[in-house]
ROVEX-529818 format. One record per atom (N, C-alpha, C): chain; residue in one letter; x, y, z. Coordinates in steps of 0.2 Angstrom, whole numbers, plus 5000, padded with zeros to 4 digits. Each point is the difference from the previous one (the first is absolute). Example, Ala and Ser with C-alpha at 12.3 -4.5 7.8 and 13.67 -1.06 7.14 Angstrom:
2
+--------+--------+------+------+------+
! chaine ! residu !   xx !   yy !   zz !
+--------+--------+------+------+------+
!      A !      a ! 5066 ! 4972 ! 5039 !
!      A !      a ! 4996 ! 5006 ! 5000 !
!      A !      a ! 5004 ! 5006 ! 5000 !
!      A !      s ! 4998 ! 5005 ! 4996 !
!      A !      s ! 5004 ! 5006 ! 5001 !
!      A !      s ! 4996 ! 5005 ! 5003 !
+--------+--------+------+------+------+
// end
This chain:
84
+--------+--------+------+------+------+
! chaine ! residu !   xx !   yy !   zz !
+--------+--------+------+------+------+
!      A !      x ! 4746 ! 4828 ! 4909 !
!      A !      x ! 5006 ! 4999 ! 5005 !
!      A !      x ! 5006 ! 5004 ! 4997 !
!      A !      x ! 5003 ! 5003 ! 5005 !
!      A !      x ! 5006 ! 5005 ! 5000 !
!      A !      x ! 5005 ! 4995 ! 4995 !
!      A !      x ! 5004 ! 5004 ! 4996 !
!      A !      x ! 5006 ! 4997 ! 4996 !
!      A !      x ! 5005 ! 4997 ! 5004 !
!      A !      x ! 5001 ! 5003 ! 5007 !
!      A !      x ! 5005 ! 4997 ! 5004 !
!      A !      x ! 4998 ! 4993 ! 5002 !
!      A !      x ! 4993 ! 4999 ! 5001 !
!      A !      x ! 4998 ! 4993 ! 5002 !
!      A !      x ! 5001 ! 4995 ! 4994 !
!      A !      x ! 4998 ! 5002 ! 4994 !
!      A !      x ! 5000 ! 4998 ! 4993 !
!      A !      x ! 5008 ! 4997 ! 5000 !
!      A !      x ! 5005 ! 5004 ! 5001 !
!      A !      x ! 5007 ! 4999 ! 5000 !
!      A !      x ! 5002 ! 4995 ! 5004 !
!      A !      x ! 4998 ! 5001 ! 5006 !
!      A !      x ! 5000 ! 4995 ! 5005 !
!      A !      x ! 4999 ! 4992 ! 4999 !
!      A !      x ! 4994 ! 5000 ! 4997 !
!      A !      x ! 4997 ! 4993 ! 4998 !
!      A !      x ! 5002 ! 4998 ! 4994 !
!      A !      x ! 5004 ! 5004 ! 4995 !
!      A !      x ! 5004 ! 4998 ! 4995 !
!      A !      x ! 5006 ! 4997 ! 5003 !
!      A !      x ! 5004 ! 5003 ! 5003 !
!      A !      x ! 5006 ! 4999 ! 5005 !
!      A !      x ! 4999 ! 4993 ! 5002 !
!      A !      x ! 4994 ! 4998 ! 5004 !
!      A !      x ! 4999 ! 4995 ! 5003 !
!      A !      x ! 4999 ! 4994 ! 4996 !
!      A !      x ! 4997 ! 5001 ! 4994 !
!      A !      x ! 4997 ! 4996 ! 4995 !
!      A !      x ! 5007 ! 4998 ! 4996 !
!      A !      x ! 5004 ! 5005 ! 4999 !
!      A !      x ! 5006 ! 4999 ! 4995 !
!      A !      x ! 5006 ! 4997 ! 5004 !
!      A !      x ! 5000 ! 5000 ! 5007 !
!      A !      x ! 5005 ! 4997 ! 5005 !
!      A !      x ! 4999 ! 4993 ! 5000 !
!      A !      x ! 4993 ! 4998 ! 5000 !
!      A !      x ! 4999 ! 4992 ! 5000 !
!      A !      x ! 5002 ! 4996 ! 4994 !
!      A !      x ! 5001 ! 5004 ! 4994 !
!      A !      x ! 5003 ! 4996 ! 4995 !
!      A !      x ! 5008 ! 5002 ! 4999 !
!      A !      x ! 5002 ! 5004 ! 5004 !
!      A !      x ! 5007 ! 5004 ! 5000 !
!      A !      x ! 5001 ! 5002 ! 4992 !
!      A !      x ! 4995 ! 5005 ! 5000 !
!      A !      x ! 5001 ! 5004 ! 4993 !
!      A !      x ! 5004 ! 5006 ! 5002 !
!      A !      x ! 5000 ! 5005 ! 4994 !
!      A !      x ! 5005 ! 5005 ! 5000 !
!      A !      x ! 4998 ! 5005 ! 5005 !
!      A !      x ! 4994 ! 5001 ! 5003 !
!      A !      x ! 5000 ! 5005 ! 5006 !
!      A !      x ! 5002 ! 4998 ! 5006 !
!      A !      x ! 5001 ! 4993 ! 5001 !
!      A !      x ! 5004 ! 4997 ! 5006 !
!      A !      x ! 5006 ! 5000 ! 5000 !
!      A !      x ! 5004 ! 5002 ! 4994 !
!      A !      x ! 5007 ! 5000 ! 4999 !
!      A !      x ! 5004 ! 5007 ! 5000 !
!      A !      x ! 4995 ! 5006 ! 5002 !
!      A !      x ! 5003 ! 5006 ! 4999 !
!      A !      x ! 4996 ! 5004 ! 5004 !
!      A !      x ! 5003 ! 5007 ! 4998 !
!      A !      x ! 4996 ! 5005 ! 5005 !
!      A !      x ! 4995 ! 5004 ! 4996 !
!      A !      x ! 4994 ! 5000 ! 5001 !
!      A !      x ! 4995 ! 5004 ! 4997 !
!      A !      x ! 5001 ! 5006 ! 5000 !
!      A !      x ! 5000 ! 5004 ! 4995 !
!      A !      x ! 5001 ! 5008 ! 5000 !
!      A !      x ! 4995 ! 5004 ! 4998 !
!      A !      x ! 4996 ! 4998 ! 4996 !
!      A !      x ! 4994 ! 5004 ! 4998 !
!      A !      x ! 4995 ! 4995 ! 4998 !
!      A !      x ! 4993 ! 5003 ! 5000 !
!      A !      x ! 4995 ! 4995 ! 4998 !
!      A !      x ! 4995 ! 5006 ! 4997 !
!      A !      x ! 4996 ! 4998 ! 4995 !
!      A !      x ! 4995 ! 5005 ! 4996 !
!      A !      x ! 4995 ! 4997 ! 4997 !
!      A !      x ! 4994 ! 5002 ! 4999 !
!      A !      x ! 4994 ! 4997 ! 4997 !
!      A !      x ! 5001 ! 5003 ! 4993 !
!      A !      x ! 4999 ! 4994 ! 4995 !
!      A !      x ! 5001 ! 5003 ! 4992 !
!      A !      x ! 4995 ! 4997 ! 4997 !
!      A !      x ! 4998 ! 5005 ! 4994 !
!      A !      x ! 4994 ! 4998 ! 4996 !
!      A !      x ! 5004 ! 4999 ! 4993 !
!      A !      x ! 5000 ! 4993 ! 4997 !
!      A !      x ! 5005 ! 4999 ! 4995 !
!      A !      x ! 4995 ! 4995 ! 4995 !
!      A !      x ! 4999 ! 5003 ! 4994 !
!      A !      x ! 4997 ! 4995 ! 4995 !
!      A !      x ! 5003 ! 4995 ! 4998 !
!      A !      x ! 5007 ! 5000 ! 4999 !
!      A !      x ! 5003 ! 4995 ! 4999 !
!      A !      x ! 5002 ! 4993 ! 5003 !
!      A !      x ! 5002 ! 5003 ! 5007 !
!      A !      x ! 5001 ! 4995 ! 5006 !
!      A !      x ! 4994 ! 4999 ! 5004 !
!      A !      x ! 4995 ! 5004 ! 5001 !
!      A !      x ! 4995 ! 4999 ! 5004 !
!      A !      x ! 5000 ! 5005 ! 5005 !
!      A !      x ! 4995 ! 5002 ! 5003 !
!      A !      x ! 5001 ! 5004 ! 5007 !
!      A !      x ! 5002 ! 4996 ! 5005 !
!      A !      x ! 5003 ! 5003 ! 5005 !
!      A !      x ! 5003 ! 4997 ! 5005 !
!      A !      x ! 5004 ! 5004 ! 5004 !
!      A !      x ! 5006 ! 4998 ! 5003 !
!      A !      x ! 5004 ! 5002 ! 5005 !
!      A !      x ! 5008 ! 4999 ! 4997 !
!      A !      x ! 5003 ! 5006 ! 4999 !
!      A !      x ! 5008 ! 5000 ! 4999 !
!      A !      x ! 5004 ! 5000 ! 5007 !
!      A !      x ! 5004 ! 4996 ! 5001 !
!      A !      x ! 5005 ! 5000 ! 5005 !
!      A !      x ! 5007 ! 5001 ! 4998 !
!      A !      x ! 5003 ! 5004 ! 5003 !
!      A !      x ! 5008 ! 5001 ! 4999 !
!      A !      x ! 5003 ! 4997 ! 5006 !
!      A !      x ! 5005 ! 4995 ! 4999 !
!      A !      x ! 5004 ! 4995 ! 5003 !
!      A !      x ! 5007 ! 5001 ! 4999 !
!      A !      x ! 5005 ! 5001 ! 5007 !
!      A !      x ! 5006 ! 5000 ! 4998 !
!      A !      x ! 5001 ! 4992 ! 5003 !
!      A !      x ! 5005 ! 4996 ! 4996 !
!      A !      x ! 5001 ! 4994 ! 5002 !
!      A !      x ! 5006 ! 5001 ! 5005 !
!      A !      x ! 5001 ! 4996 ! 5005 !
!      A !      x ! 5004 ! 5001 ! 5005 !
!      A !      x ! 5007 ! 4999 ! 4997 !
!      A !      x ! 5005 ! 5004 ! 5002 !
!      A !      x ! 5007 ! 5001 ! 4997 !
!      A !      x ! 5001 ! 5004 ! 4994 !
!      A !      x ! 4994 ! 5002 ! 4996 !
!      A !      x ! 5000 ! 5002 ! 4994 !
!      A !      x ! 4998 ! 5008 ! 5000 !
!      A !      x ! 5003 ! 5002 ! 4994 !
!      A !      x ! 4999 ! 5009 ! 5000 !
!      A !      x ! 4995 ! 5001 ! 4995 !
!      A !      x ! 4996 ! 4995 ! 4997 !
!      A !      x ! 4996 ! 5001 ! 4995 !
!      A !      x ! 4992 ! 5000 ! 5003 !
!      A !      x ! 4996 ! 5003 ! 4997 !
!      A !      x ! 4993 ! 4999 ! 5003 !
!      A !      x ! 4996 ! 4996 ! 4993 !
!      A !      x ! 4996 ! 4995 ! 5003 !
!      A !      x ! 4996 ! 4997 ! 4995 !
!      A !      x ! 4992 ! 5001 ! 5002 !
!      A !      x ! 4996 ! 5001 ! 4994 !
!      A !      x ! 4994 ! 5001 ! 5001 !
!      A !      x ! 4996 ! 4993 ! 4999 !
!      A !      x ! 4995 ! 4999 ! 5003 !
!      A !      x ! 4996 ! 4995 ! 4999 !
!      A !      x ! 4992 ! 5001 ! 5001 !
!      A !      x ! 4997 ! 4998 ! 4995 !
!      A !      x ! 4993 ! 5001 ! 4999 !
!      A !      x ! 4995 ! 4995 ! 5003 !
!      A !      x ! 4995 ! 5001 ! 5004 !
!      A !      x ! 4996 ! 4996 ! 5003 !
!      A !      x ! 4993 ! 5001 ! 4998 !
!      A !      x ! 4996 ! 4996 ! 4996 !
!      A !      x ! 4993 ! 5001 ! 4997 !
!      A !      x ! 4996 ! 4999 ! 5006 !
!      A !      x ! 4994 ! 5002 ! 4999 !
!      A !      x ! 4995 ! 4999 ! 5005 !
!      A !      x ! 4999 ! 4993 ! 5001 !
!      A !      x ! 4999 ! 4996 ! 4997 !
!      A !      x ! 5000 ! 4993 ! 5002 !
!      A !      x ! 5004 ! 4998 ! 5005 !
!      A !      x ! 5007 ! 5002 ! 4998 !
!      A !      x ! 5005 ! 4998 ! 5006 !
!      A !      x ! 4998 ! 5003 ! 5006 !
!      A !      x ! 4999 ! 5006 ! 4999 !
!      A !      x ! 4998 ! 5005 ! 5006 !
!      A !      x ! 4994 ! 4996 ! 5004 !
!      A !      x ! 4995 ! 4999 ! 4997 !
!      A !      x ! 4994 ! 4996 ! 5003 !
!      A !      x ! 5003 ! 4995 ! 5004 !
!      A !      x ! 5004 ! 4995 ! 4997 !
!      A !      x ! 5002 ! 4994 ! 5002 !
!      A !      x ! 5004 ! 5001 ! 5008 !
!      A !      x ! 5005 ! 5006 ! 4998 !
!      A !      x ! 5004 ! 5002 ! 5006 !
!      A !      x ! 4995 ! 5002 ! 5006 !
!      A !      x ! 4995 ! 5004 ! 4998 !
!      A !      x ! 4996 ! 5003 ! 5006 !
!      A !      x ! 4995 ! 4994 ! 5003 !
!      A !      x ! 4997 ! 4996 ! 4997 !
!      A !      x ! 4998 ! 4994 ! 5002 !
!      A !      x ! 5005 ! 4995 ! 5005 !
!      A !      x ! 5006 ! 5000 ! 4998 !
!      A !      x ! 5005 ! 4995 ! 5003 !
!      A !      x ! 5001 ! 5005 ! 5007 !
!      A !      x ! 5001 ! 5006 ! 5000 !
!      A !      x ! 5002 ! 5004 ! 5005 !
!      A !      x ! 4995 ! 5000 ! 5005 !
!      A !      x ! 4993 ! 5001 ! 4997 !
!      A !      x ! 4995 ! 5000 ! 5005 !
!      A !      x ! 4998 ! 4993 ! 5004 !
!      A !      x ! 5003 ! 4995 ! 4996 !
!      A !      x ! 4998 ! 4993 ! 5004 !
!      A !      x ! 5006 ! 4999 ! 5005 !
!      A !      x ! 5006 ! 5003 ! 4998 !
!      A !      x ! 5006 ! 4999 ! 5005 !
!      A !      x ! 4998 ! 5003 ! 5005 !
!      A !      x ! 4997 ! 5007 ! 5000 !
!      A !      x ! 4999 ! 5005 ! 5007 !
!      A !      x ! 4994 ! 4997 ! 5002 !
!      A !      x ! 4996 ! 4995 ! 4997 !
!      A !      x ! 4993 ! 4998 ! 5003 !
!      A !      x ! 4995 ! 5006 ! 5000 !
!      A !      x ! 5001 ! 5003 ! 4995 !
!      A !      x ! 4994 ! 5006 ! 4998 !
!      A !      x ! 4995 ! 4996 ! 4996 !
!      A !      x ! 4995 ! 5001 ! 5003 !
!      A !      x ! 4994 ! 4997 ! 4997 !
!      A !      x ! 4998 ! 5002 ! 4993 !
!      A !      x ! 4998 ! 4994 ! 4995 !
!      A !      x ! 4997 ! 5003 ! 4992 !
!      A !      x ! 4995 ! 4997 ! 5001 !
!      A !      x ! 4995 ! 5004 ! 4996 !
!      A !      x ! 4993 ! 4998 ! 4999 !
!      A !      x ! 5000 ! 4993 ! 4996 !
!      A !      x ! 4996 ! 4997 ! 5001 !
!      A !      x ! 4998 ! 4993 ! 4995 !
!      A !      x ! 4997 ! 5000 ! 4993 !
!      A !      x ! 4995 ! 5006 ! 5001 !
!      A !      x ! 4997 ! 5001 ! 4995 !
!      A !      x ! 5002 ! 5005 ! 4995 !
!      A !      x ! 5006 ! 5004 ! 5003 !
!      A !      x ! 5002 ! 5006 ! 4996 !
!      A !      x ! 5005 ! 4997 ! 4994 !
!      A !      x ! 5001 ! 5005 ! 4995 !
!      A !      x ! 5004 ! 4999 ! 4995 !
!      A !      x ! 5008 ! 5002 ! 5003 !
!      A !      x ! 5003 ! 4994 ! 4997 !
!      A !      x ! 5007 ! 5001 ! 5002 !
!      A !      x ! 5004 ! 5001 ! 4996 !
+--------+--------+------+------+------+
// end
């Protein structure tokens, strides 16, 4: 799945809970490999009306939940027997 689609899924998932991505402008997203925080995606967000940039880390468990939620909302079929 392309990074843009994963980012769209994270924005959709985060927006449902009014998280930090939904309250600002996404500036940058990058895949990271990090032993201390775990592998995942770091996203730079500028909160509305602010001049600072906040970085938010999303681990693979959160990314998987976001992708599953996104696929369900877009009616993209998921295999019943596959590992989610």
